[in-house]
C-alpha positions as CSV (number, residue, x, y, z in Angstrom):
1,X,114.2,-11.5,178.0
2,X,113.3,-11.1,174.3
3,X,109.7,-10.4,175.4
4,X,110.9,-7.6,177.7
5,X,112.9,-6.0,174.9
6,X,109.9,-6.2,172.6
7,X,107.7,-4.5,175.1
8,X,110.2,-1.7,175.7
9,X,110.6,-1.2,172.0
10,X,106.8,-1.0,171.5
11,X,106.5,1.5,174.4
12,X,109.3,3.7,173.0
13,X,107.6,3.6,169.5
14,X,104.3,4.5,171.0
15,X,105.8,7.5,172.9
16,X,107.5,8.7,169.7
17,X,104.3,8.4,167.9
18,X,102.4,10.3,170.5
19,X,105.1,13.1,170.5
20,X,105.0,13.3,166.7
21,X,101.2,13.5,166.7
22,X,101.3,16.1,169.4
23,X,103.7,18.4,167.6
24,X,102.3,17.8,164.1
25,X,98.7,18.4,165.3
26,X,97.3,21.8,164.1
27,X,97.3,24.5,166.8
28,X,93.9,25.3,168.2
29,X,92.9,29.0,167.8
30,X,89.9,31.1,168.4
31,X,88.7,33.3,165.5
32,X,86.5,36.4,164.9
33,X,85.1,38.0,161.8
34,X,84.7,41.7,161.2
35,X,81.5,43.2,162.3
36,X,79.7,46.4,161.3
37,X,79.3,49.4,163.5
38,X,80.2,53.0,164.1
39,X,83.7,54.0,164.9
40,X,84.6,57.3,166.6
41,X,88.0,59.0,166.9
42,X,88.1,60.5,170.4
43,X,90.4,63.2,171.8
44,X,90.6,63.1,175.6
45,X,91.0,66.1,177.8
46,X,90.1,67.6,181.2
47,X,88.6,71.0,181.9
48,X,87.0,73.4,184.3
49,X,83.5,74.9,184.2
50,X,83.4,78.7,184.2
51,X,80.9,81.4,183.1
52,X,81.3,82.8,179.6
53,X,81.2,86.4,181.0
54,X,83.0,87.1,184.2
55,X,85.8,89.1,185.8
56,X,88.2,88.9,188.7
57,X,88.7,91.8,191.2
58,X,92.2,92.1,192.7
59,X,93.9,94.8,194.7
60,X,96.8,96.8,193.2
61,X,98.2,97.6,196.6
62,X,99.4,95.7,199.7
63,X,97.2,97.2,202.3
64,X,94.8,96.3,205.1
65,X,91.1,95.7,204.3
66,X,88.9,98.1,206.3
67,X,85.6,97.7,204.5
68,X,84.1,94.6,202.7
69,X,80.6,94.2,201.3
70,X,78.6,91.2,202.3
71,X,77.4,90.5,198.8
72,X,78.4,87.0,197.8
73,X,75.7,85.7,195.6
74,X,74.1,89.1,195.2
75,X,73.6,91.1,192.0
76,X,75.8,94.2,191.7
77,X,76.0,97.0,189.2
78,X,79.2,98.1,187.5
79,X,81.1,100.6,189.6
80,X,79.6,99.5,193.0
81,X,82.1,99.6,195.9
82,X,83.0,96.1,197.0
83,X,85.8,96.7,199.4
84,X,88.0,99.5,200.7
85,X,91.6,99.4,201.8
86,X,93.3,101.5,204.5
87,X,94.1,104.8,202.8
88,X,95.0,107.0,205.8
89,X,98.6,107.4,204.8
90,X,97.7,108.2,201.2
91,X,95.1,110.8,202.3
92,X,97.7,112.4,204.6
93,X,100.0,112.7,201.6
94,X,97.2,114.3,199.5
95,X,96.5,116.8,202.2
96,X,100.2,117.8,202.3
97,X,100.3,118.2,198.5
98,X,97.2,120.4,198.6
99,X,98.7,122.6,201.3
100,X,101.8,123.0,199.1
101,X,99.6,123.9,196.2
102,X,97.7,126.5,198.2
103,X,101.0,128.0,199.3
104,X,102.3,128.1,195.8
105,X,99.1,129.8,194.6
106,X,99.4,132.4,197.3
107,X,103.0,133.0,196.3
108,X,101.9,133.8,192.7
109,X,99.4,136.4,194.0
110,X,102.1,138.0,196.1
111,X,104.6,138.1,193.3
112,X,102.0,139.5,190.9
113,X,101.5,142.5,193.2
114,X,105.2,143.0,193.5
115,X,105.8,142.8,189.8
116,X,103.3,145.6,189.3
117,X,105.4,147.7,191.6
118,X,108.6,146.6,189.8
119,X,109.7,145.1,193.1
120,X,110.5,141.6,191.7
121,X,111.4,140.0,188.4
122,X,109.3,138.3,185.8
123,X,111.5,135.2,186.2
124,X,110.5,134.8,189.8
125,X,106.8,135.0,188.8
126,X,107.3,132.4,186.1
127,X,109.1,130.1,188.6
128,X,106.2,130.4,191.0
129,X,103.7,129.6,188.3
130,X,105.7,126.5,187.3
131,X,105.6,125.3,191.0
132,X,101.9,125.7,191.0
133,X,101.6,123.6,187.9
134,X,103.8,120.9,189.4
135,X,101.7,121.0,192.6
136,X,98.5,120.6,190.7
137,X,99.9,117.6,188.8
138,X,101.0,116.0,192.1
139,X,97.6,116.5,193.6
140,X,95.8,115.1,190.6
141,X,98.1,112.0,190.6
142,X,97.6,111.4,194.3
143,X,93.9,111.8,194.0
144,X,93.9,109.2,191.2
145,X,96.0,106.8,193.3
146,X,93.4,107.0,196.1
147,X,91.0,105.2,193.8
148,X,93.3,102.2,194.0
149,X,92.2,101.9,197.6
150,X,88.6,101.3,196.6
151,X,87.7,98.0,194.8
152,X,84.7,98.4,192.5
153,X,82.7,96.0,190.4
154,X,84.2,96.1,186.8
155,X,80.9,94.9,185.3
156,X,77.3,94.2,186.2
157,X,76.7,90.7,187.4
158,X,76.5,88.3,190.3
159,X,79.2,88.1,192.9
160,X,80.1,84.4,192.3
161,X,82.6,84.2,195.1
162,X,84.1,86.5,197.8
163,X,87.3,86.0,199.7
164,X,89.1,88.0,202.4
165,X,88.0,89.5,205.8
166,X,88.1,92.9,207.3
167,X,91.5,93.4,209.0
168,X,93.4,91.0,206.7
169,X,96.2,92.3,204.5
170,X,95.3,92.3,200.8
171,X,98.1,91.2,198.6
172,X,98.4,92.6,195.0
173,X,97.1,90.0,192.5
174,X,95.1,88.1,195.1
175,X,91.5,87.6,193.8
176,X,89.0,88.9,196.4
177,X,85.9,88.8,194.2
178,X,84.7,86.8,191.2
179,X,81.9,88.6,189.3
180,X,79.9,87.3,186.3
181,X,76.7,85.9,184.9
182,X,75.8,82.4,186.1
183,X,74.6,81.5,182.6
184,X,75.7,80.7,180.0
185,X,78.5,78.4,181.1
186,X,81.5,77.0,179.2
187,X,84.4,74.6,179.8
188,X,88.0,75.6,179.5
189,X,90.1,72.6,178.6
190,X,93.8,72.0,177.8
191,X,94.4,69.7,174.9
192,X,97.8,68.1,174.1
193,X,99.5,69.6,171.1
194,X,99.7,66.2,169.3
195,X,95.9,66.0,169.5
196,X,95.0,69.6,168.7
197,X,95.1,69.2,164.8
198,X,92.1,66.9,165.2
199,X,90.0,69.4,167.2
200,X,87.7,71.8,165.2
201,X,85.0,74.3,166.2
202,X,81.6,72.7,166.1
203,X,82.6,69.2,167.1
204,X,80.5,67.3,169.6
205,X,81.9,66.7,173.1
206,X,80.8,64.1,175.7
207,X,81.2,65.5,179.2
208,X,81.5,63.5,182.5
209,X,81.5,65.0,185.9
210,X,82.1,63.2,189.2
211,X,79.1,65.1,190.7
212,X,76.8,63.3,188.1
213,X,78.0,59.7,188.0
214,X,76.7,57.5,185.2
215,X,75.4,60.6,183.4
216,X,77.0,61.8,180.1
217,X,76.5,65.4,179.3
218,X,77.1,67.2,176.0
219,X,79.0,70.2,174.8
220,X,80.3,71.8,171.6
221,X,83.7,73.0,170.7
222,X,83.4,76.7,170.5
223,X,86.9,78.1,169.9
224,X,90.6,77.3,170.1
225,X,93.2,79.7,171.4
226,X,95.6,80.3,168.4
227,X,98.8,80.2,170.5
228,X,99.6,77.1,172.6
229,X,101.6,76.8,175.8
230,X,105.2,75.7,174.8
231,X,106.0,74.6,178.4
232,X,102.9,72.4,179.1
233,X,102.6,71.6,175.4
234,X,98.9,72.2,175.4
235,X,96.3,74.4,173.6
236,X,93.4,76.0,175.4
237,X,90.0,74.9,174.0
238,X,86.7,76.6,174.9
239,X,83.5,74.4,174.9
240,X,80.0,75.8,174.9
241,X,77.5,74.2,177.3
242,X,73.7,74.1,176.9
243,X,71.8,76.3,179.4
244,X,70.1,73.2,180.9
245,X,73.5,71.6,181.8
246,X,73.5,70.9,185.6
247,X,77.2,71.4,186.2
248,X,78.3,74.2,188.5
249,X,81.0,76.9,188.2
250,X,84.4,75.6,189.2
251,X,83.6,71.9,188.7
252,X,86.3,69.8,186.9
253,X,85.1,67.6,184.1
254,X,86.4,64.9,181.8
255,X,86.0,65.4,178.1
256,X,85.8,63.1,175.1
257,X,85.9,65.3,172.0
258,X,84.4,63.4,169.0
259,X,86.9,64.3,166.3
260,X,85.6,62.0,163.6
261,X,82.9,59.3,163.2
262,X,82.9,56.5,160.6
263,X,79.4,55.0,160.1
264,X,78.9,51.3,159.3
265,X,82.6,50.6,159.6
266,X,84.2,47.2,159.7
267,X,85.5,46.6,163.2
268,X,87.9,44.1,164.8
269,X,88.8,43.8,168.5
270,X,92.1,45.5,169.3
271,X,93.5,42.3,170.8
272,X,93.4,40.6,167.4
273,X,96.1,43.0,166.1
274,X,99.8,43.6,166.7
275,X,100.4,47.0,165.1
276,X,98.6,46.7,161.8
277,X,99.1,42.9,161.4
278,X,96.7,40.0,162.0
279,X,96.6,36.3,161.4
280,X,93.9,35.2,158.9
281,X,92.8,31.6,158.8
282,X,92.7,30.4,155.2
283,X,91.5,26.8,155.2
284,X,93.6,25.1,157.9
285,X,96.5,27.5,157.5
286,X,97.2,30.8,159.3
287,X,98.5,33.7,157.2
288,X,99.9,36.9,158.6
289,X,98.4,40.0,156.9
290,X,99.1,43.7,157.1
291,X,95.9,45.7,157.2
292,X,95.1,49.3,156.5
293,X,93.7,50.7,159.8
294,X,91.4,53.7,160.2
295,X,90.1,54.8,163.6
296,X,91.7,53.1,166.6
297,X,89.5,52.8,169.7
298,X,90.2,51.4,173.1
299,X,88.4,48.1,172.4
300,X,88.0,48.0,168.6
301,X,89.7,49.3,165.4
302,X,88.3,50.2,162.0
303,X,89.5,48.1,159.1
304,X,89.8,50.0,155.8
305,X,91.3,47.3,153.6
306,X,93.4,44.1,153.5
307,X,90.7,41.8,154.9
308,X,87.8,40.0,153.2
309,X,84.4,40.7,154.5
310,X,84.1,37.2,155.9
311,X,87.7,36.8,156.8
312,X,88.4,34.8,159.9
313,X,91.0,36.5,162.2
314,X,92.8,34.8,165.1
315,X,92.0,36.6,168.3
316,X,93.8,37.2,170.5
317,X,96.9,37.8,168.4
318,X,99.0,34.6,168.6
319,X,102.5,35.6,169.7
320,X,104.0,32.1,168.9
321,X,102.2,31.4,165.7
322,X,104.3,31.5,162.5
323,X,103.1,32.5,159.0
324,X,101.8,29.4,157.2
325,X,101.3,27.3,160.4
326,X,98.5,24.7,160.3
327,X,95.6,25.6,162.7
328,X,92.2,24.4,163.7
329,X,89.3,26.3,165.3
330,X,89.2,25.8,169.1
331,X,87.0,22.9,170.0
332,X,87.2,21.6,166.4
């Protein structure tokens, strides 16, 4: 019986020793040291490719299309007729106004003869002249309105796109023609208002388009619209594209605007940090340190100060580790 108690006591003592050794043993951690490389601060945006010089042609009236040029992709000169809307009713109105003007003019001639014979008053003649002037103004106005039934090219260039068919009703504001020069091209992008302070004219931009997978194109920030959109909370940014860029008008692209580059920077992986804090291994103890961070990337961050050049940082960041805890390198 005594032998059994002794064995149980020794087993319990061994278990307690094993538990103490397990809990007092330094935690195994993996460490990294800062490396040198270039860090870039990137502003992300999306945009649409468009010509630098172009114009939209839209009707001002709601009327049926009766003529339409077949000129998509063709070169046109400024003032060339592109389409004509049904103007029969407007022309009838003009004919009526001209008839009234003719009648009023004849009335002036009649009254002029009568006034020489003292058969009418000067007031009647003046009234007739006033009516002629009004008729002339109405004729001129209606003649000018007839021009709204003809859609002309507002500039010389290529018809980039043409919509609508003869017989369809053209609605005011609906774009029927896009006219411009195929080159040079630019990208119009919308940048969030919190990022716009970092964007400046002349910055390099990396452009990616789904039509060219695996290929990164380049652009340059050309200008920024001074007033932003308070609803969307964005600012419009124009990017200049080189002439040899293969993208086409109307393509959507993803943009990485290089706001700032830090050369030969000290870099740490982002998973080693929680906010600005890291755990640094000093001997066999882990110490929590607050660092001064520069550029934050998706995979790495720039360390400005707070960490020795050869400092060993626990990575990934240990959530359960306490400041001053004993540690050992994994596998050590």
